[in-house]
N, C-alpha and C positions, 0 to 999 in steps of 0.2 A: 435279701433286702425286701422290706415291706413296701406297700404302695406309696405310703407317705414319703419314705426315703427315696424311692424312685422319682417321685414328683419333685422333691427338693433338688436332686441331682440334675434332672432335666431343666429345672428353672435356672440353676446355676450355669448350665451349658447355654441356655437361651440368653441369659444376661451377658455371657462372654461373647456370644454371636453378635448381639446388638452393640456391644462395646467395640468389637473389632470393626463393625460397620462404620462407626463414628470415626475410628482411627483412619481407615482408608479414605473416607470422605475428606478428612482434613489433609491427609497426605497427598491427595490428588491436586492440591494447590489452588492457584488463583483462576479457577474456572467459574462461570456463572452458576449460581445456586440451582437454577432451574435445569440446567444441563446435567448437573450431578444427580438431581432428583430423577430425571427421566431415565438416565442410564441405570440407576439403581433399581427402578421399578420395571424396566425392560427385562432385566435378568430374572427378577421375581416372577414376572408374567410368564416367561418361558418355562420356568420350573413348575409354576402352578398349573400351567396348561397341561404339562405332561402328567401331573397328578390327577387332574380332572379326567384325562383320557384313560389312565390306568384304572381308576376306581369307578369309571363310567358315571360320573356325576353330571349334573346340568352345567353347561358352559356359561349360560347367561342368567341362570336362576329362573324362578317362576315369574309369570307376568304380573301377578298381584304384588310382588315384592320389588318391582323395578324402581319405584320412586325412593324406596328406602335404601336400596343398593346404590342408587345414584347419589343420594344424600351422604351416605357413609363414605363413598369414594371421593366426593368433593371435599368433605371435611378432612378426610385422611390425607389427601393430596396437599391441602393447605398446611396441615400439621407438619408434614415432612419437609415442605419447602422452608417453613419458618425454622424448623429444627436444624436443617442443614445450614441455614444462614447463621444461626447461633453457633453451631459447631465451628464454622469458618472464622468467627470473630471473637470467640470467647475461649477461656481455658476449658478444655474438653469436659472436665468434671462439673464445671459451673453450668454449661449447656445441658448436660445430662440431668443434673439435679432439678433444674427448672422444668425440664420436660416431665420429670417424675411427680410434678404437682397434679398431673392429670387424674390420678385416683381420687384425690380430694375434691377436684372439680366435678368428677363423676357423681359424687354424693349430691351436690347441688343440682346438677342437670337432671339426675334421675328423679329428684323430688319435684322439680319444676315441670318436666315434660312427661315423665312416666308415672307421676303421682305416687312414687314410692316414699314411704315415711322416712324422714331424716331424723335420726335420734339426736338427742342433745349432745352426747359424747362425740358423734360424728361432726357436728357443726363446730364443736370446740376444737377438734383435731384440725379441721379446715383452717380455723383462725390461727392456730399455733403454726401450721405449715406456712401460712402466708407471712407470718413474722419471720420465719426462717428464710423465706424468699427475699425479704427486705435486707437481711444481712448479706445475702449473695449479691444482690443488685446494687446495694449501697447508693440509693437515689441521690443524684446530684443535679438533675435537670440539665444535663449536658448531652451533646450529640453522641458521646460514648454509651449513652443509655439505650440506644436503638437496638443493639444486639441482645441486650437483656429483655427488652420488650418483645423481640422475636422469640426468645426462649419461652417467655410467658404465653405468647400466642400459640406456640407449638403445643403447649399443654392444654390450652383452651380448645383448640380444634381436635386434638387427640381425644379429649374427654367427650366432645360432641360425637366423634366417630364411634367411641365405645358405647355411648348412650344409644345410638341407633342399632348397634350390634346387640345390645341387651334387648331391645324391642324385637329385633328379628328372632332372637333366641335360636331354637333349633330348626327354623324354617328353611334355612339354606345350609349346605355343607361348608366346612371351612375352606376346602379347595376352591369351591365356586366363588366365595366371597373374596378370597385373596386374588384369584385370577381377575375377577371383575374389577376390583380396585386397582390392581397393577396395570391392567390393560387400559382402563379409563384414564389413569394418570399419564401413561405413556402417550396416548393419543391427544389428550388435552394439552400437554406440555410441548409436544413435537413442533407446532408452529412457532412457538417462542424460541425453542432451541435452534430452529433453522434460521430465524431472524437474527438472534444474538449469538450464533455459534462461534465458539473459540476453538481453533485447531488443538487437538490433543496429541501428546507424545504417546509412544507405546507404553511407557511406564504409567502415565495417567490413565490410559484406557484399562490397563491391567488392574490398577487400584480401584477403579469404579466397578469393574466386573467382580472383584473380590468383595467390595462393599455390598453389592447386590446379593452375592452368594451367602455372605455372613448374615445379612438381613433375613434371608430366607431361613437359614439355620435358626435364627432367633425366633421367627414366627412359628416354625415347626416345633421347636423346643417348648415354647410356652403353651402351645395347644396340647401337645402330648402330656406335659406336666399336669395340666388341669383335668386330664382324663384319669390320672392316677390318684389325685387328691384334690379336695375342694380348695378354691382360692383362699378362703378364710384361714386355712390351715398352713399354707405355704407361701402366700403372696409376699410376705415380708422379705423373703430371700431374694426377690427380684431387685431389691435395692443394692445388691452386690455389684450392680453395674457401676455404681459410684466408686467403689473400691477399685474395680478394673480400670475405669477411665482415669482415675487419679494416678494410678501406676503408669498407665500408657502415656498420660500427659507428660510425665517426667522422663520416661524412657525415650519417647519418640520426638517430643517437642521441647524438652527442657523447661516445662511449665509446671508450676506448683500453685495450688489455690492459696490465697492469702488467709490470714487468721479469721477475718470476718466471714469469708466463704465457708471455712471449716466449721465455725460456730453455726452458720446457716444449715450446713449439711446435718449436723447433730440435732438441731431443732426439728428439721423436717423428718429425720429418721425417728426421733422420739415421738412425733405426732403420728407417724405411721404405725409405730409399735403400740402406741396407746389405742389407736383405732383397731388394730389387729386383735389385741387382747379383749377389748370390749365386744367386738363382733363375735368372737368365740364364746363369750359369756352369754350374749343374746341368743346365739344359736343353741 
């Protein structure tokens, strides 16, 4: 198996990990979104801490990078809170696909804040992707629109976090960044969890622990995948999460996306494929 094939396989495993995380978050039931987020990140923090210790990395990163690590952690925390809210209130695959708008937003944010040139084909892909998002959201100016807004905000904040990560580049190790983010999120959300705490059953606790474990699998998988192959060569395969979440929505929750949502998925995937091929040509 060549490096590209290894990268694709790891990316598919990563996508499965993040999809299973979403399933267990939804299965954990009617708990506060912030409580779910904190428990998910607590598990990741423990695993990341062990990685930092094993590989003898910096626990808190370099002093000169603190403001960027804090910004990345803040944006990432908000992104997960909004994503989990969307998961709880939407068809699983709808929430996942709205969150997958983040690579398109990353193009805009990188141009605005990192002064990276945005090619015409990238801007066109962004526009096409947002048309697809409208098919999923089906705007009606009704209160039911709130979860879709949360899904969009999850993509916005995720793209912001990725923009900061691009700025950091190789200045900090992956284990350091993940631990810093997970620990920050856990500490910041803890007071809210204490104030709004809802008692959990053993089953709900197990579900949230599994959500955290699969989230870590997803993060490790995507990091390892991009060590074997460049993002421009394999990133398109990460959209397999939508296939997984569509199947899991039906199996676990008896939910299926409607026709408009399916059209939206296809449009967003087509925009991603269009940007993927043009990025390869540019390279």
